[in-house]
C-alpha positions as CSV (number, residue, x, y, z in Angstrom):
1,M,-62.1,-227.3,55.4
2,I,-64.9,-226.9,58.2
3,S,-68.1,-227.9,57.1
4,Y,-69.8,-227.5,60.5
5,V,-69.4,-226.8,64.2
6,R,-71.8,-228.3,67.1
7,G,-71.0,-227.3,70.6
8,E,-72.3,-225.3,72.9
9,L,-73.2,-221.4,72.7
10,A,-71.1,-219.5,74.9
11,A,-71.9,-215.9,73.6
12,V,-73.8,-214.1,71.1
13,E,-71.9,-210.8,70.7
14,P,-73.0,-207.8,68.1
15,Q,-71.7,-210.2,64.6
16,K,-71.0,-213.4,65.9
17,A,-71.6,-216.2,68.1
18,I,-69.0,-217.9,70.5
19,V,-69.1,-221.6,69.5
20,D,-67.5,-223.9,72.3
21,V,-66.3,-226.9,70.9
22,G,-64.4,-229.4,73.1
23,G,-62.9,-226.5,75.1
24,I,-62.3,-224.1,71.8
25,G,-64.0,-221.0,71.7
26,Y,-64.7,-220.6,67.6
27,G,-65.8,-217.0,66.9
28,V,-68.7,-217.6,63.8
29,Y,-69.6,-214.0,62.1
30,M,-73.7,-214.7,61.2
31,S,-76.3,-212.5,59.6
32,Q,-78.2,-210.4,62.1
33,Q,-81.3,-212.6,61.1
34,A,-79.5,-216.1,61.9
35,L,-77.8,-214.1,65.6
36,S,-81.7,-213.4,66.5
37,V,-82.9,-216.7,66.6
38,L,-80.2,-218.7,68.6
39,P,-80.8,-220.1,71.7
40,Q,-79.9,-218.7,75.0
41,P,-76.2,-219.5,76.0
42,G,-75.4,-222.7,77.1
43,N,-77.8,-224.6,74.9
44,E,-76.1,-226.6,71.8
45,V,-75.8,-225.6,68.6
46,K,-74.8,-226.5,65.0
47,L,-73.3,-224.0,62.3
48,Y,-72.4,-224.9,58.8
49,T,-69.6,-222.9,58.1
50,Y,-67.1,-221.2,55.6
51,L,-63.9,-220.5,56.2
52,N,-62.8,-217.3,54.3
53,V,-58.9,-217.0,54.2
54,K,-56.9,-213.9,53.8
55,E,-53.4,-212.9,53.9
56,D,-53.9,-211.2,57.0
57,A,-56.5,-213.3,59.0
58,M,-59.2,-216.6,58.7
59,Q,-62.6,-216.4,59.3
60,L,-65.0,-218.3,60.1
61,F,-68.4,-217.7,58.5
62,G,-71.5,-219.9,60.0
63,F,-75.5,-220.4,59.1
64,L,-78.3,-222.5,60.6
65,T,-78.9,-224.5,57.5
66,K,-77.3,-225.9,54.3
67,D,-79.5,-223.9,52.0
68,D,-78.4,-221.0,53.5
69,L,-74.9,-221.8,53.4
70,D,-75.7,-222.7,49.6
71,I,-77.1,-219.6,49.1
72,F,-74.2,-217.5,50.0
73,K,-71.7,-219.5,48.3
74,L,-73.9,-218.4,45.1
75,V,-74.1,-214.6,46.1
76,I,-69.7,-214.3,47.0
77,G,-69.3,-216.3,44.0
78,V,-70.6,-212.8,42.3
79,S,-67.2,-210.4,41.6
80,G,-67.2,-207.2,44.0
81,I,-69.4,-208.9,46.8
82,G,-67.4,-210.4,49.4
83,P,-68.5,-212.5,52.9
84,K,-69.3,-209.7,54.6
85,G,-71.6,-208.4,51.5
86,G,-73.1,-211.8,51.6
87,L,-74.0,-211.7,55.6
88,N,-75.9,-208.3,54.6
89,I,-77.8,-209.7,51.9
90,L,-79.0,-212.6,54.3
91,S,-79.8,-210.3,56.9
92,C,-82.2,-208.5,55.1
93,M,-83.6,-211.6,53.1
94,S,-84.4,-215.2,53.7
95,P,-82.5,-217.6,51.0
96,D,-85.8,-218.1,49.4
97,E,-86.9,-214.0,49.1
98,L,-83.6,-213.5,47.5
99,R,-84.5,-216.3,45.4
100,F,-87.5,-214.5,43.9
101,A,-86.1,-211.4,43.7
102,I,-83.2,-212.6,41.6
103,M,-85.5,-214.6,39.5
104,S,-88.1,-211.1,39.3
105,G,-84.9,-208.8,38.5
106,D,-86.1,-207.0,42.0
107,A,-82.8,-205.4,42.2
108,K,-84.1,-202.5,44.9
109,A,-85.0,-205.3,47.3
110,I,-81.2,-206.6,47.2
111,S,-79.7,-202.9,47.6
112,A,-81.9,-202.8,50.2
113,A,-78.9,-204.5,52.1
114,P,-75.9,-202.4,53.3
115,G,-73.2,-201.6,51.5
116,I,-75.0,-203.3,47.9
117,G,-75.8,-200.8,45.5
118,K,-77.9,-200.7,42.8
119,K,-75.3,-201.8,40.2
120,T,-74.0,-204.6,42.4
121,A,-77.3,-206.0,42.8
122,E,-78.6,-205.5,39.0
123,K,-75.2,-207.6,38.8
124,L,-75.8,-210.4,41.0
125,I,-79.4,-210.8,39.6
126,L,-77.6,-211.2,35.8
127,E,-75.2,-213.6,36.8
128,L,-77.3,-215.9,39.0
129,R,-80.4,-215.7,37.4
130,D,-79.2,-218.8,35.3
131,K,-78.2,-220.4,38.6
132,V,-81.3,-220.4,40.7
133,D,-85.2,-221.9,39.9
134,I,-88.3,-221.4,41.0
135,E,-88.5,-225.2,41.6
136,D,-85.5,-224.6,44.2
137,V,-88.3,-222.8,46.4
138,L,-91.2,-224.9,45.5
139,E,-88.9,-228.2,46.3
140,H,-87.7,-226.6,49.6
141,A,-91.1,-225.5,50.4
142,A,-92.8,-229.0,49.8
143,H,-90.2,-231.1,51.6
144,G,-90.8,-228.3,55.1
145,G,-87.6,-226.4,54.7
146,D,-86.9,-224.0,57.1
147,E,-88.4,-221.2,54.9
148,A,-91.3,-223.3,53.6
149,L,-94.5,-222.0,53.2
150,P,-97.0,-222.7,55.8
151,G,-99.2,-225.9,55.5
152,T,-97.9,-226.7,51.8
153,D,-97.4,-229.9,49.7
154,G,-96.5,-229.8,46.3
155,G,-99.9,-228.7,45.0
156,E,-100.5,-225.8,47.4
157,S,-96.6,-224.7,47.0
158,G,-97.4,-224.4,43.7
159,M,-100.4,-222.5,44.0
160,Q,-98.2,-219.9,45.9
161,A,-96.0,-219.5,43.6
162,E,-98.4,-218.7,41.3
163,A,-99.6,-215.9,43.7
164,V,-96.0,-214.1,44.3
165,Q,-95.6,-214.2,40.5
166,A,-98.7,-212.6,39.9
167,L,-98.1,-209.8,42.4
168,V,-94.5,-208.9,41.2
169,A,-96.5,-208.5,37.9
170,L,-98.7,-206.1,39.5
171,G,-95.7,-204.2,41.0
172,Y,-95.2,-205.6,44.2
173,G,-91.7,-206.6,45.1
174,S,-90.9,-210.0,45.4
175,A,-89.6,-210.1,49.1
176,E,-92.7,-208.1,50.0
177,S,-94.9,-210.5,48.1
178,M,-93.5,-213.8,49.1
179,R,-94.1,-212.3,53.0
180,A,-97.6,-211.7,51.8
181,V,-98.6,-214.9,50.1
182,R,-97.0,-216.6,53.7
183,K,-99.9,-215.3,55.8
184,T,-102.5,-216.6,53.8
185,S,-104.7,-219.0,55.2
186,P,-103.4,-222.9,54.0
187,D,-107.4,-223.4,53.8
188,C,-107.1,-221.4,50.7
189,A,-108.1,-223.0,47.7
190,S,-107.3,-221.4,44.5
191,V,-104.7,-219.0,43.1
192,E,-107.4,-216.1,43.2
193,E,-108.1,-216.9,47.3
194,I,-104.7,-216.5,48.0
195,L,-104.1,-213.5,46.2
196,K,-107.1,-211.9,48.0
197,E,-105.9,-212.2,51.4
198,A,-102.5,-211.7,50.3
199,L,-103.2,-208.3,49.1
200,K,-105.2,-206.7,52.6
201,Y,-101.1,-207.5,53.8
202,L,-100.2,-205.5,51.8
203,F,-102.5,-202.4,51.6
């Protein structure tokens, strides 16, 4: 099992990155979101990896963070969703946005990913709802993860999570609600202030 690769980024292709590790070029499939934030070729990168072995091929899938890899493994554990489908979902949503979509039952947001139909999205929600928890998102945010809400500590992240849930209850999609809350000022002192500011970004 290859847990990660670290080496010089040799090239970025439409669906994968080529990483030179000790003179061997590894082709690593990545989401479009991840590919778009890679440094320029020639810089060192570290990618957490998942090795997919099929009868006729061995494919290496790469992720910028351990959190990305963990949610990817959960997604491809759902029957009917393969590694390419998992990457398509993570090309459209961050791990935290996906968790919120699962918890709120937002099949529409998940089915926006290429190759993921409504029935598949609903199945993913059904199978993973008990495997993700809002505390996963809050803990990640509080500890400054890559998808952390800006300027949060434990209390602030709690208020922002409440704001996201309130927006979802109002009928907004979980992913768009989370993006709007992320844009709010860290100076907001209450859930109401966060909601008022977030709503400006949703209209």
